[in-house]
N, C-alpha and C positions, 0 to 999 in steps of 0.2 A: 830369085827365090821368093815365094809367097810367105806371108806371115805365118801360116800354119807350118810351113816347111822350116822356117827359121826357128819357131818355137820347138819343134821336134828335135832339130839339130842341137839347140842349146840344152834341152833337158837331157838328151843322150850324152852330151859331152860332160855335163856336170855329174851325171850318174856314174859315168865311167872313171871319174877322178877318184872315186871311193869304192873299194872292194865291197864294202858293206851294202852299197846301194845298187850295184851292177845288175842284180837280178830283180830289182823292183819293177813292178808292173806299172806301165804308164797309163793313166786314165784315158778314157775315150772322149769324154766331154771336154770342150775347150776351156770352160771356166775352171775345171779341176786341173787341167794341164797348166793353165796360167798360175794357179795357186801353187802347184808343185814347183814350177820354175822359180817363182818368187821365194818359196821356202828354201830351195837349194841355194839360191843366191844369198839369202839371209844367213845361212849356217856356214857358208864357204869362208875359210880363213883367208887372210890377205897373202896369197902366194902367187907365184908366176902363172900367167895365163897366156894362151896362144894368141897370135895375131889373128888367126882365122876366127877364133871364138869372139874376140873383140869386134871384128868387122860385122859378124852376124848379129851379135848382141846389140851393137850400136844401131844398126839398121832396124832391128826389131823394136827397140825402145823408142827410137825417134818416130817410128810409125805409130806406136801406141800413144805417144805424146800428141801427135797430130789428131788422132782419133778422139782423145779426151777434149781437145780444144785449148788453144793457147789464149791467155788473157793478158792484155797489156794495160798500161796506165790509162791510155786513151779510152779504154772500155769502162773505166771506173770514174764515177763522179767524186770530186774531192769533198771531204767532210769539213775541212778547214783548209786555208792556204797551205799547200805542201803536205797535207795529211789526207790519207785515204783509208776507208774502211771497206774491206771486201770479205765476204763469206764464201768459202769454197776450199778446194784442194790447192795447197800452196805450190805443189809441183806443176801447176798449170801456169803460173805467173811468169810473164816475160818482163822481168825487171833486171837491174844490174846485179842484185844479190838477194837471195832469200836467206833467212836465218833458221838454222837447225838447232833445236834444243837437244844437245848431245849429252852423253854421260862421260864420266871422268876418263874412261878408257879411250874415248874419241874414235872408235872404230865402227860405229853404227850398231844397230840392234841385231843380235844373233838369234832372237826368238822368231821362229818361222811365222811370217804373216802377222806379226804383232801390230796392234793398232796405233802405236806411237808415231810421232812425226819423224823421228830418227829413222825408223824402219821405212816409212813411205818415201823419204828423200833418197836414201841409199838405194832402194829398190828401183826408183825411177831414173836415178843417175847412172846406175850400172856398177859393176865390180871395180871399175877404175877408181871410184871415190874411196872405197875402203883401202885400196892399195896406196893412194896418196896420203890418206890419214895415217896409215901405218908408218909410212916413211917419216912423216912429221913427228909421230910419237916415238919412233926409234931414235931419232935425233934428240928429242927432248929428254928421253930417259926417265921421265916421271909422269904421273897422271896429270891431266889437265886441271888447273885450279878453278874453283868456282868464281865466276864473275869476269873471267878473261875471254878472249875470242881468238879464233884461228880462221884463216881464209883458204879455201881450196877452189879448184876449177869446178864447174857444174856438170861437165860431161854431157849426158843426154837430156838434161833438164833444159827448159827454154830460157832460164836465166843465165847470166854469165859466170857468176860465182856463188859459192855457198859460204856463209859465215857460221861457224860452229861455236856455240857457247854453252857452258855448263851452269845451270841454275841451282839455287839452293834447294835442298830436300827438307820438307817440313814434316816433323814427327810429333808435333804437339802445337803449342802456341807459337804464333809468328813473332819472332823477336825483332828488335831494331836492327840487329846485325843481318838477319835474313832479308829485311827490306833493303838495306844498303847493298847487299850482294846482288839482289835482283836488279836494282838500279845500275849496278856496275856492269851487268850483262848487256843491258841496252846501250850504255855509254861506250863500252868496249867495242861493240859492233859498229856503232856510229863513227867512232874514231878510226877504226880499221877501214871502214868504207871511205872515209875522207882521205885517209892515207893513200888509198888506191884510186882516188879521184872518181869514185862511183857517184852516180846521180840519183839512184833510187834503190831503196832497201825495203823488203817485206819481212815484217816480224811475225813469227808465230806467238802463241801465248806461252811464253817461257815459264817453265816450272809448274804450270797449272794442271798438268796431266798426272803422269806417274809420280811426280815430285810433290804433289798435293798442296801447292801454294793456293790459298783462297782466290778464286777467280776475280772477284771485284777489287780486292786490295791489289792484286797483281796488275790489273788494268789501270788502276789509278797511278801506280808507280811507273808503268810503261809510258803512259801518256805524259805524265809530269816530266819524266826524264827526257823524252824525245822533244817536247816543246821547249824545255830549258836549253837543250843542246842546239836546237834550231835558232833560238833567240840569241844565243851567245856567238854562234858561228856564222849564220847567215850566208852559207855557201851554196844554197840552192838544193841541198839534199832532200829529196822527197821520200816520205815514209808511208808504207802501207801497213796498217794493222790487219793482219789476216786472221780470221777466226773460222772455226769449223762448226761449232755448236751454236744452236739458236740462242741459248742463254748467254753465251759470250757476245754474240752480236748485239743483243739488247743492252748488255752492260756497256759496251764501247759506244753504241749509238747514243745512249743517255749521257755518258761522260763527255763525249765530243760535241754534244749539243745539236 
């Protein structure tokens, strides 16, 4: 099955799940079809899915991953011993784990094609990631606390695992408690990575997007927390600070010297 055929199959299958969408017209342009597929994935609740769908979806997403290009640590020059700075799409990184800035529901972003990293990670991983997150949250029975972390498989991402953490939401002045909670996010992910004997973790800029934590202050906290953890543990855990915006790249570049 070619990619175009896989995409058509997946769209039709997702449309047929919902009576409201069954008569929807499928766009002719490939870019619009890809957007429709991602949108349908984003809004899909965590419910049972067929083995055939998963096989086709996995083949499709893995091919898309290859087309985007996979980036490993050997492709990045270290900024400091055990510390890397890389600008780009975090879903391309082949490390032991990437960090997802999740929300308290921990099920991914349900807004079609939203620009948040939660949406990007779930879209590239596939519907299995939401299903695993749902099982975790059903067992937990409460929303995910700020500053903690959970680990899941990565499915169709080039990394091995995804670490999910909920950062503080800033609605005014940044308080000392906000700063402590953001530091807890990084520390919880590092501790979880160590518990699973991981050797490399890529952090996104937690809380700086939709949660409005000031970028420079967040970067200072991130770097300080990671360096402090590496100094105290010395377990060889390597960390990538992944940024997407030019402004964040300049902030981290300056702070890392």
